[in-house]
C-alpha positions in Angstrom: 0.0 6.0 15.5 -1.3 5.7 17.6 -4.4 5.8 19.5 -7.0 8.7 19.2 -5.1 11.5 21.2 -3.0 11.3 18.3 -3.5 13.4 15.4 -2.4 10.7 12.9 -4.9 8.4 14.2 -7.5 11.0 13.3 -5.7 11.6 9.7 -5.0 14.9 11.1 -3.0 17.3 8.7 -0.4 18.8 10.8 0.1 15.6 12.5 1.3 14.0 9.5 3.2 16.6 7.9 4.8 16.5 11.0 6.0 13.1 11.0 6.5 13.5 7.3 9.4 16.1 8.4 10.5 13.3 10.3 12.1 11.9 7.6 13.7 14.8 6.3 14.2 17.1 9.4 18.7 17.4 9.8 17.6 17.2 13.5 16.2 13.7 13.4 17.1 12.4 10.1 20.2 10.3 11.4 18.1 8.3 14.1 15.6 7.6 11.7 18.5 6.4 8.9 20.3 4.3 12.2 17.1 2.8 12.6 17.2 -1.3 12.9 16.7 -3.1 10.0 14.1 -5.4 9.1 15.0 -9.0 9.5 16.0 -10.9 6.4 15.0 -14.4 5.4 15.8 -17.2 2.4 13.8 -20.0 2.1 11.2 -19.3 4.6 8.5 -22.2 4.6 5.1 -21.5 5.0 5.0 -22.9 8.8 7.9 -20.8 9.7 6.5 -17.9 8.1 3.1 -18.3 10.0 4.7 -19.3 13.3 7.6 -17.0 13.4 6.1 -13.6 11.3 2.3 -13.7 11.1 1.6 -15.3 14.3 3.7 -12.9 16.1 2.8 -9.8 14.0 6.2 -9.0 12.7 7.7 -7.9 9.8 10.1 -10.1 7.3 11.6 -9.4 4.3 11.7 -12.6 2.2 14.6 -13.0 -0.2 14.0 -14.4 -3.4 10.3 -15.2 -3.1 9.8 -14.3 -7.0 12.7 -16.2 -8.7 10.5 -18.5 -11.0 7.7 -15.4 -11.6 7.8 -14.4 -15.5 7.3 -10.9 -14.0 10.4 -10.7 -12.1 12.0 -12.2 -15.5 10.6 -10.3 -18.1 9.0 -7.0 -16.5 10.2 -4.0 -17.5 8.8 -0.2 -18.3 9.0 -1.1 -22.4 7.3 -4.8 -21.7 4.5 -3.0 -19.7 4.3 -0.3 -22.4 4.2 -2.8 -25.2 1.7 -5.2 -23.4 -0.5 -3.0 -22.2 -0.1 0.9 -23.1 -3.2 1.9 -24.3 -4.5 1.4 -20.6 -5.2 4.5 -18.4 -3.7 5.0 -15.1 -4.0 7.9 -12.6 -0.5 9.9 -12.2 0.0 11.2 -8.6 -3.3 10.3 -7.8 -2.8 11.9 -4.1 -1.7 15.1 -5.2 -4.8 17.3 -5.7 -2.5 20.3 -7.8 -0.5 17.6 -9.8 -3.3 14.6 -10.2 -3.8 13.4 -14.0 -5.0 10.4 -15.9 -2.7 9.2 -19.3 -2.4 5.9 -21.0 0.4 3.7 -19.9 2.3 4.0 -22.6 2.5 8.1 -22.2 3.1 7.3 -18.6 6.4 5.3 -19.3 7.9 8.0 -21.3 7.2 11.0 -18.4 9.5 8.7 -16.3 12.4 10.1 -18.8 10.9 13.7 -18.6 9.1 14.6 -15.4 12.5 15.1 -13.5 14.5 17.0 -16.2 11.4 19.6 -16.2 11.7 20.1 -12.5 8.5 18.2 -11.8 7.2 16.1 -9.0 8.4 12.6 -9.8 5.5 10.7 -11.5 4.2 8.1 -9.8 1.3 5.6 -10.2 0.6 4.3 -6.3 -2.4 2.2 -7.2 -3.1 0.7 -10.5 -5.8 -1.9 -10.1 -4.4 -3.8 -13.1 -6.6 -6.4 -13.1 -9.4 -4.5 -14.5 -7.8 -3.0 -17.3 -4.8 -6.0 -18.4 -5.9 -9.0 -17.0 -3.4 -11.2 -19.0 -0.9 -9.8 -16.7 -1.5 -11.8 -14.0 -0.3 -14.3 -15.8 3.3 -13.4 -14.8 2.3 -13.1 -11.4 1.5 -16.6 -9.4 0.1 -16.8 -6.2 2.5 -16.7 -2.7 2.5 -19.9 -1.3 2.8 -17.4 2.0 -0.7 -15.6 1.2 -3.0 -18.7 1.7 -4.3 -17.3 4.8 -6.1 -14.6 2.6 -10.2 -15.1 3.6 -11.0 -12.9 1.4 -11.9 -15.3 -0.8 -14.5 -16.9 1.3 -15.9 -13.2 1.6 -16.1 -11.9 -1.5 -15.3 -14.5 -4.2 -12.2 -15.7 -6.2 -12.3 -12.8 -8.6 -13.0 -10.1 -6.7 -10.8 -10.6 -3.5 -8.1 -10.5 -5.6 -7.4 -6.9 -5.4 -3.5 -6.7 -6.3 -2.5 -3.9 -7.3 1.1 -2.6 -8.9 2.7 0.7 -7.8 4.6 2.3 -10.9 7.0 5.3 -10.2 10.2 7.3 -10.5 13.1 7.6 -8.5 12.4 10.2 -5.6 8.6 9.5 -5.2 7.5 9.1 -2.0 4.6 7.6 -0.4 4.2 8.9 2.8 3.5 7.7 6.3 0.4 6.0 6.7 -1.9 2.9 7.6 -3.6 0.5 4.9 -7.1 0.5 5.6 -9.6 -2.7 6.9 -7.1 -4.3 8.9 -5.3 -6.5 5.8 -1.8 -7.3 6.0 0.4 -5.9 3.1 2.6 -8.1 1.1 4.5 -6.1 -1.2 6.7 -7.8 -4.0 9.6 -5.9 -5.6 10.1 -6.2 -9.7 12.0 -3.6 -11.0 14.2 -1.0 -9.2 14.4 -0.5 -5.6 13.0 0.7 -2.0 13.3 2.0 1.1 11.0 1.4 3.7 10.3 2.9 7.6 7.7 0.8 9.5 6.6 1.8 12.9 4.4 -0.6 15.4 0.8 0.1 15.7 1.4 0.9 19.0 3.4 3.9 18.7 2.7 6.7 20.2 3.0 10.6 18.9 3.6 13.6 21.9 3.9 16.9 21.8 6.3 18.9 23.4 5.0 22.3 25.3 5.7 24.2 22.4 3.3 22.3 20.4 5.6 20.8 18.5 6.4 17.2 17.4 8.6 15.3 20.6 10.4 13.1 18.1 12.8 12.4 20.4 10.4 10.6 22.7 8.6 9.0 19.6 12.0 7.4 18.6 13.4 6.3 22.5 10.0 4.6 23.5 10.2 0.5 22.5 7.1 0.3 21.4 7.8 2.4 18.7 10.0 -0.3 17.1 11.2 1.7 14.0 12.6 -0.5 11.4 14.1 0.2 7.9 15.2 -1.8 5.1 15.9 -1.8 1.3 13.9 -3.7 -0.5 15.3 -5.2 -4.1 13.7 -7.0 -6.7 12.5 -10.3 -6.5 12.3 -9.7 -2.4 8.9 -9.5 -0.9 8.3 -7.8 2.6 5.4 -8.6 4.7 3.5 -5.9 6.8 1.1 -6.9 9.7 -2.3 -5.6 9.8 -1.9 -1.5 10.9 1.8 -1.0 10.9 2.7 2.1 9.8 4.7 2.5 6.4 6.4 5.1 4.6 7.9 4.4 1.1 10.8 6.3 -0.9 11.8 4.8 -4.3 15.7 5.3 -4.7 15.4 4.2 -8.6 12.5 3.7 -11.2 10.2 1.2 -9.6 7.6 -1.3 -10.3 6.0 -2.9 -7.6 3.2 -5.5 -6.5 0.9 -5.3 -3.2 -1.1 -8.0 -2.0 -3.3 -7.5 0.7 -4.1 -10.8 2.7 -7.0 -10.5 5.5 -5.8 -13.1 8.6 -9.0 -14.3 9.7 -8.4 -13.2 13.7 -9.4 -9.8 12.0 -12.6 -10.3 10.2 -14.9 -9.0 12.8 -13.0 -6.0 12.8 -13.1 -5.7 8.8 -16.6 -6.7 8.2 -17.7 -3.8 10.2 -15.4 -1.4 8.1 -16.6 -3.1 5.0 -20.0 -1.8 5.8 -19.3 1.4 7.0 -18.1 1.3 2.8 -20.5 -0.3 1.8 -23.3 2.8 3.4 -21.3 5.4 1.9 -21.7 3.8 -1.7 -25.1 3.5 -1.4 -26.0 6.9 0.0 -23.2 9.2 -1.7 -22.0 7.6 -4.5 -21.0 10.7 -6.5 -18.7 11.6 -3.4 -17.1 8.7 -3.2 -16.5 8.8 -6.8 -15.0 12.4 -7.1 -12.2 11.5 -4.3 -11.7 8.1 -4.9 -11.5 7.7 -8.9 -9.0 5.0 -8.8 -10.9 3.1 -6.1 -14.4 3.7 -7.0 -14.7 0.7 -9.5 -13.6 -1.5 -7.0 -15.5 -0.4 -4.1 -18.7 -0.4 -5.7 -17.6 -4.1 -7.1 -17.3 -5.1 -3.3 -20.5 -3.3 -2.4 -22.6 -5.0 -4.9 -20.8 -8.6 -3.6 -22.0 -7.7 0.0 -25.3 -6.6 -1.3 -26.4 -9.5 -2.9 -24.5 -11.7 0.1 -26.8 -10.0 2.6 -30.1 -10.1 -0.2 -30.3 -6.2 -0.3 -31.5 -5.0 -2.9 -29.3 -1.5 -3.9 -31.5 -0.4 -6.8 -34.0 0.9 -4.5 -31.4 3.3 -3.4 -31.2 6.2 -4.8 -28.4 8.7 -3.7 -28.6 12.7 -3.5 
């Protein structure tokens, strides 16, 4: 939220937990539920998108953007299980207590049982399917509005397309967060519905005299720009870099996240990626342990960067 004085910017557990309570506490839930809706547009041209939304760093929901996608017409949980059921996915990867790996077939079967068993909703938040099931990419054409993505120039055509699928059960939640590395987010809904709440990067989190979060001040502040939408099949949500977002699955859901690097954020993006390269080079085991679902992507990006800068990573031996 925020600036360095605010807990969420420091990924402070107290601040993140407090913000999550904002969406469930009866005292503020009504204000959150009554938040303005993100603008909806249909037949939005690339020129209009660039000028009205990307250029102004303003979220927008685009209707009908996947009408001609094979994925929109064909995909279901059974379809994915049939196409790539042996692929391994990490379920509830952000929960140390319930995180586990299983086949996609087992995961789709879990969707029918987890809720009735009283377990937390089953959720695969980030499946980088192009690694394990590259043929699925044929069902997902490139988005015209995403052509500004500068990552192709940095990483090459293959490594830059780090699209991932989010597949989950009704009731699953992605807690309020920002995406890293100054990338924009374009999320396409393919199956089911999700409710999104978003806050501006300029939002400020304050604490009252008793140490509690002053939610009323946060919601009153025009800089917060709290907005919401329900994303339905065939629709895409564009979020500029550093916008905070919380996602709740209103039904069993399949969505595609597409990251885009706006050239205006290039310098900051490179600095952050260089820090990632050093982390992998100096402490690969820890990165692998803490981010098992992302580690292969991180390593590939690191090697690409090293090759482009003529750095011989073979000379580095992590402790």
